[in-house]
MARLO-804227 format. One record per residue (C-alpha): x, y, z; residue in one letter. Coordinates in steps of 0.2 Angstrom, whole numbers, always signed. Example, Ala and Ser with C-alpha at 12.3 -4.5 7.8 and 13.67 -1.06 7.14 Angstrom:
2
<kolke <+62,-22,+39>,"A"> <kolke <+68,-5,+36>,"S"> 
This chain:
321
<kolke <+500,+748,+271>,"M"> <kolke <+510,+764,+265>,"I"> <kolke <+506,+773,+281>,"H"> <kolke <+511,+757,+291>,"R"> <kolke <+527,+756,+282>,"R"> <kolke <+531,+774,+286>,"R"> <kolke <+527,+771,+304>,"F"> <kolke <+538,+756,+305>,"L"> <kolke <+552,+766,+296>,"G"> <kolke <+551,+780,+308>,"L"> <kolke <+550,+768,+323>,"A"> <kolke <+566,+759,+317>,"A"> <kolke <+575,+776,+314>,"S"> <kolke <+570,+782,+332>,"T"> <kolke <+577,+766,+340>,"I"> <kolke <+593,+768,+330>,"A"> <kolke <+595,+786,+335>,"T"> <kolke <+592,+782,+353>,"S"> <kolke <+604,+768,+353>,"A"> <kolke <+617,+780,+346>,"R"> <kolke <+614,+793,+359>,"S"> <kolke <+616,+781,+374>,"L"> <kolke <+633,+785,+383>,"P"> <kolke <+645,+770,+383>,"P"> <kolke <+645,+758,+398>,"A"> <kolke <+658,+764,+411>,"P"> <kolke <+674,+754,+413>,"T"> <kolke <+676,+746,+430>,"T"> <kolke <+692,+748,+439>,"L"> <kolke <+695,+738,+455>,"T"> <kolke <+707,+747,+467>,"M"> <kolke <+716,+739,+481>,"Q"> <kolke <+721,+751,+495>,"S"> <kolke <+737,+749,+505>,"S"> <kolke <+728,+750,+522>,"Y"> <kolke <+712,+752,+532>,"I"> <kolke <+700,+767,+528>,"N"> <kolke <+708,+782,+536>,"D"> <kolke <+713,+800,+531>,"A"> <kolke <+727,+793,+520>,"E"> <kolke <+714,+789,+506>,"F"> <kolke <+702,+804,+508>,"L"> <kolke <+705,+810,+490>,"G"> <kolke <+698,+794,+483>,"Y"> <kolke <+683,+794,+495>,"F"> <kolke <+679,+812,+489>,"V"> <kolke <+681,+807,+471>,"A"> <kolke <+669,+792,+473>,"I"> <kolke <+656,+802,+483>,"D"> <kolke <+656,+817,+471>,"K"> <kolke <+655,+807,+456>,"G"> <kolke <+672,+812,+448>,"Y"> <kolke <+675,+794,+442>,"Y"> <kolke <+658,+792,+435>,"R"> <kolke <+659,+809,+426>,"S"> <kolke <+675,+802,+417>,"R"> <kolke <+667,+786,+412>,"G"> <kolke <+674,+774,+425>,"I"> <kolke <+666,+764,+439>,"E"> <kolke <+678,+762,+454>,"V"> <kolke <+677,+747,+466>,"V"> <kolke <+687,+751,+481>,"Y"> <kolke <+695,+737,+491>,"R"> <kolke <+701,+742,+509>,"P"> <kolke <+718,+736,+514>,"G"> <kolke <+724,+731,+531>,"G"> <kolke <+738,+724,+542>,"P"> <kolke <+737,+707,+534>,"D"> <kolke <+733,+712,+516>,"I"> <kolke <+747,+713,+503>,"I"> <kolke <+742,+724,+489>,"P"> <kolke <+753,+716,+476>,"E"> <kolke <+743,+699,+480>,"S"> <kolke <+727,+707,+473>,"A"> <kolke <+736,+711,+457>,"L"> <kolke <+744,+694,+456>,"F"> <kolke <+726,+686,+458>,"S"> <kolke <+718,+698,+446>,"Q"> <kolke <+706,+704,+460>,"K"> <kolke <+712,+722,+457>,"A"> <kolke <+717,+732,+442>,"D"> <kolke <+726,+745,+453>,"I"> <kolke <+735,+744,+469>,"A"> <kolke <+742,+757,+481>,"L"> <kolke <+758,+750,+489>,"T"> <kolke <+776,+753,+494>,"D"> <kolke <+790,+755,+481>,"L"> <kolke <+801,+743,+489>,"D"> <kolke <+788,+729,+489>,"T"> <kolke <+784,+732,+471>,"T"> <kolke <+802,+732,+465>,"V"> <kolke <+804,+716,+475>,"S"> <kolke <+788,+708,+467>,"A"> <kolke <+795,+713,+449>,"I"> <kolke <+813,+707,+452>,"T"> <kolke <+811,+692,+463>,"K"> <kolke <+793,+685,+458>,"Q"> <kolke <+794,+690,+440>,"G"> <kolke <+778,+701,+442>,"A"> <kolke <+774,+711,+426>,"K"> <kolke <+770,+727,+435>,"F"> <kolke <+772,+746,+431>,"R"> <kolke <+772,+761,+442>,"I"> <kolke <+761,+774,+435>,"I"> <kolke <+761,+787,+449>,"G"> <kolke <+766,+791,+467>,"A"> <kolke <+753,+797,+479>,"Q"> <kolke <+767,+803,+492>,"F"> <kolke <+782,+812,+485>,"Q"> <kolke <+790,+811,+502>,"K"> <kolke <+788,+795,+513>,"N"> <kolke <+779,+800,+530>,"P"> <kolke <+792,+789,+540>,"T"> <kolke <+802,+799,+552>,"G"> <kolke <+810,+799,+569>,"V"> <kolke <+800,+807,+583>,"I"> <kolke <+808,+813,+599>,"S"> <kolke <+805,+824,+614>,"L"> <kolke <+814,+840,+619>,"P"> <kolke <+822,+831,+634>,"A"> <kolke <+832,+821,+622>,"K"> <kolke <+830,+828,+605>,"P"> <kolke <+835,+820,+588>,"V"> <kolke <+837,+834,+576>,"R"> <kolke <+850,+825,+565>,"S"> <kolke <+855,+806,+562>,"P"> <kolke <+870,+808,+572>,"T"> <kolke <+859,+813,+587>,"D"> <kolke <+853,+795,+588>,"L"> <kolke <+871,+789,+594>,"V"> <kolke <+870,+783,+611>,"G"> <kolke <+850,+783,+612>,"K"> <kolke <+837,+770,+612>,"T"> <kolke <+825,+769,+596>,"L"> <kolke <+809,+760,+594>,"S"> <kolke <+806,+752,+577>,"V"> <kolke <+792,+741,+570>,"S"> <kolke <+799,+725,+563>,"P"> <kolke <+793,+729,+545>,"V"> <kolke <+804,+745,+546>,"S"> <kolke <+820,+737,+551>,"M"> <kolke <+828,+737,+534>,"A"> <kolke <+824,+755,+531>,"I"> <kolke <+832,+760,+548>,"V"> <kolke <+848,+750,+544>,"K"> <kolke <+849,+758,+527>,"A"> <kolke <+846,+775,+535>,"F"> <kolke <+861,+772,+547>,"F"> <kolke <+872,+767,+533>,"R"> <kolke <+868,+782,+522>,"I"> <kolke <+871,+794,+537>,"N"> <kolke <+887,+785,+544>,"G"> <kolke <+878,+779,+560>,"V"> <kolke <+886,+763,+566>,"A"> <kolke <+872,+750,+569>,"P"> <kolke <+878,+746,+587>,"N"> <kolke <+879,+764,+591>,"A"> <kolke <+860,+764,+593>,"V"> <kolke <+850,+752,+604>,"R"> <kolke <+835,+746,+594>,"I"> <kolke <+819,+741,+603>,"V"> <kolke <+805,+732,+593>,"P"> <kolke <+789,+742,+592>,"D"> <kolke <+775,+729,+590>,"L"> <kolke <+761,+742,+593>,"Q"> <kolke <+768,+754,+580>,"S"> <kolke <+763,+769,+591>,"D"> <kolke <+773,+781,+602>,"P"> <kolke <+769,+773,+619>,"T"> <kolke <+786,+768,+623>,"A"> <kolke <+792,+786,+619>,"L"> <kolke <+779,+794,+630>,"L"> <kolke <+783,+782,+645>,"T"> <kolke <+802,+785,+643>,"G"> <kolke <+806,+767,+638>,"V"> <kolke <+814,+774,+623>,"V"> <kolke <+822,+790,+618>,"D"> <kolke <+815,+791,+600>,"A"> <kolke <+802,+782,+590>,"A"> <kolke <+801,+778,+571>,"L"> <kolke <+784,+781,+564>,"G"> <kolke <+773,+791,+552>,"F"> <kolke <+775,+810,+555>,"V"> <kolke <+756,+811,+550>,"S"> <kolke <+750,+803,+566>,"D"> <kolke <+764,+799,+579>,"F"> <kolke <+766,+818,+583>,"P"> <kolke <+747,+820,+586>,"F"> <kolke <+747,+807,+599>,"V"> <kolke <+763,+815,+607>,"V"> <kolke <+754,+832,+607>,"Q"> <kolke <+738,+824,+615>,"Q"> <kolke <+749,+820,+630>,"H"> <kolke <+755,+837,+632>,"G"> <kolke <+772,+835,+624>,"E"> <kolke <+781,+844,+610>,"T"> <kolke <+786,+832,+596>,"P"> <kolke <+803,+834,+587>,"I"> <kolke <+802,+827,+569>,"I"> <kolke <+816,+821,+558>,"L"> <kolke <+810,+815,+541>,"L"> <kolke <+820,+801,+534>,"L"> <kolke <+817,+808,+516>,"G"> <kolke <+827,+823,+521>,"D"> <kolke <+842,+812,+525>,"Y"> <kolke <+845,+801,+510>,"G"> <kolke <+829,+791,+509>,"L"> <kolke <+817,+801,+498>,"P"> <kolke <+806,+786,+494>,"Q"> <kolke <+789,+787,+486>,"F"> <kolke <+774,+779,+496>,"M"> <kolke <+757,+773,+490>,"D"> <kolke <+764,+771,+473>,"T"> <kolke <+750,+767,+460>,"V"> <kolke <+754,+750,+453>,"V"> <kolke <+746,+741,+438>,"V"> <kolke <+749,+725,+429>,"P"> <kolke <+755,+727,+411>,"E"> <kolke <+740,+718,+405>,"E"> <kolke <+728,+731,+413>,"V"> <kolke <+739,+745,+406>,"L"> <kolke <+737,+738,+389>,"R"> <kolke <+719,+734,+389>,"T"> <kolke <+712,+748,+400>,"K"> <kolke <+725,+762,+397>,"R"> <kolke <+712,+776,+393>,"A"> <kolke <+702,+771,+409>,"A"> <kolke <+718,+772,+420>,"L"> <kolke <+721,+790,+413>,"V"> <kolke <+704,+795,+418>,"E"> <kolke <+706,+787,+435>,"W"> <kolke <+722,+797,+438>,"L"> <kolke <+713,+813,+433>,"A"> <kolke <+698,+810,+444>,"A"> <kolke <+709,+805,+459>,"S"> <kolke <+719,+820,+457>,"R"> <kolke <+703,+831,+457>,"R"> <kolke <+697,+822,+473>,"G"> <kolke <+714,+826,+482>,"W"> <kolke <+714,+844,+476>,"D"> <kolke <+696,+846,+482>,"E"> <kolke <+701,+838,+499>,"N"> <kolke <+716,+849,+502>,"F"> <kolke <+706,+865,+498>,"R"> <kolke <+702,+864,+517>,"D"> <kolke <+711,+849,+526>,"P"> <kolke <+698,+851,+540>,"S"> <kolke <+682,+849,+530>,"F"> <kolke <+682,+831,+524>,"Y"> <kolke <+688,+823,+540>,"P"> <kolke <+672,+830,+548>,"Q"> <kolke <+661,+827,+533>,"A"> <kolke <+666,+808,+531>,"L"> <kolke <+669,+804,+549>,"H"> <kolke <+654,+793,+550>,"A"> <kolke <+655,+785,+533>,"T"> <kolke <+672,+781,+525>,"W"> <kolke <+683,+785,+540>,"L"> <kolke <+672,+775,+553>,"K"> <kolke <+682,+759,+552>,"P"> <kolke <+698,+767,+558>,"A"> <kolke <+689,+774,+574>,"G"> <kolke <+700,+789,+575>,"R"> <kolke <+694,+806,+581>,"S"> <kolke <+690,+821,+569>,"V"> <kolke <+705,+830,+576>,"A"> <kolke <+717,+815,+573>,"Y"> <kolke <+711,+814,+555>,"D"> <kolke <+712,+833,+552>,"T"> <kolke <+730,+833,+559>,"F"> <kolke <+735,+818,+547>,"S"> <kolke <+726,+826,+532>,"N"> <kolke <+735,+842,+535>,"T"> <kolke <+752,+833,+536>,"A"> <kolke <+748,+823,+520>,"Y"> <kolke <+745,+839,+510>,"R"> <kolke <+764,+844,+512>,"D"> <kolke <+770,+827,+509>,"L"> <kolke <+759,+824,+493>,"M"> <kolke <+758,+841,+484>,"S"> <kolke <+769,+846,+469>,"T"> <kolke <+768,+859,+456>,"R"> <kolke <+765,+846,+443>,"A"> <kolke <+750,+839,+452>,"G"> <kolke <+746,+824,+463>,"I"> <kolke <+754,+808,+457>,"F"> <kolke <+768,+816,+447>,"S"> <kolke <+785,+808,+446>,"M"> <kolke <+799,+819,+440>,"S"> <kolke <+814,+811,+432>,"E"> <kolke <+825,+818,+446>,"E"> <kolke <+814,+810,+459>,"D"> <kolke <+813,+793,+450>,"I"> <kolke <+832,+793,+449>,"A"> <kolke <+833,+796,+468>,"Q"> <kolke <+820,+783,+472>,"N"> <kolke <+830,+770,+462>,"I"> <kolke <+845,+775,+471>,"E"> <kolke <+835,+773,+488>,"A"> <kolke <+829,+756,+485>,"V"> <kolke <+846,+751,+479>,"E"> <kolke <+852,+755,+497>,"R"> <kolke <+839,+743,+503>,"L"> <kolke <+847,+729,+492>,"G"> <kolke <+834,+730,+478>,"L"> <kolke <+838,+733,+460>,"H"> <kolke <+825,+745,+452>,"A"> <kolke <+826,+752,+434>,"T"> <kolke <+818,+767,+425>,"R"> <kolke <+808,+755,+414>,"A"> <kolke <+798,+750,+430>,"M"> <kolke <+790,+768,+430>,"F"> <kolke <+778,+774,+416>,"D"> <kolke <+775,+792,+417>,"T"> <kolke <+766,+794,+400>,"T"> <kolke <+749,+792,+407>,"L"> <kolke <+751,+807,+418>,"L"> <kolke <+756,+817,+403>,"Q"> <kolke <+739,+812,+395>,"E"> <kolke <+728,+820,+409>,"I"> <kolke <+717,+834,+403>,"H"> 
């Protein structure tokens, strides 16, 4: 009996020790993307595939976006803990719908939206648009009007043509003199047609608006704060790895994560290279300086929305190690 008791005691001790040595269960974070899987989100795909999230004790469930998906809706319905979305739509949700959201990071320091033109009728400054025809997608109309007001361009001085396809076809066929679009893809299409694109970035002329802001509900911020810090750190690592060679992952992930967009490797490489310049800062991906926050608050005010400093929480970025 003495030996049996010793055995049972040792067995119990071994079980207790094993239980204590088990790593804690990972915290699951569901992430709602702002659009379909393309090069705009390569850093997250790299972080998932390389295990950067798992190594920091979190499990990421990635939800692709799309033309008909409103990222804030995933937060409202509690289908996501994190959403990548636009600053103006987040501010609108907070001020007009009473959403309890906080912005904890910004993927793009500069919005990729710009005016693309051709050498025959170049647009190198806002006033160059006077007397010209500009194609604009319906969702960007408010931004264009604010851009005109900021730069002293009378609305009736530019003929606006709705761009329902969101591509530079009208520009290439001569229907319009300039097109509003992302400088990360429109110029590539223009180049493929043997033309030289001329780019005017809206952010350089009074609209320095963050894009793909990282938005979380206050409840998630309260209950999963530590996991959110780890998510920011792992995502930043994924982006840093991706940007070491902007041509590598568009090829490596072409047949997997990037397949839904159906774009060529060359297309995604062009976009990825452009994103590096629009996202990178000395303080690291997602950083939001006080100066940039103030400029963004002013920018959305010009869109008729009232943002406040309290909507931004930079303290999680400060906890990254």
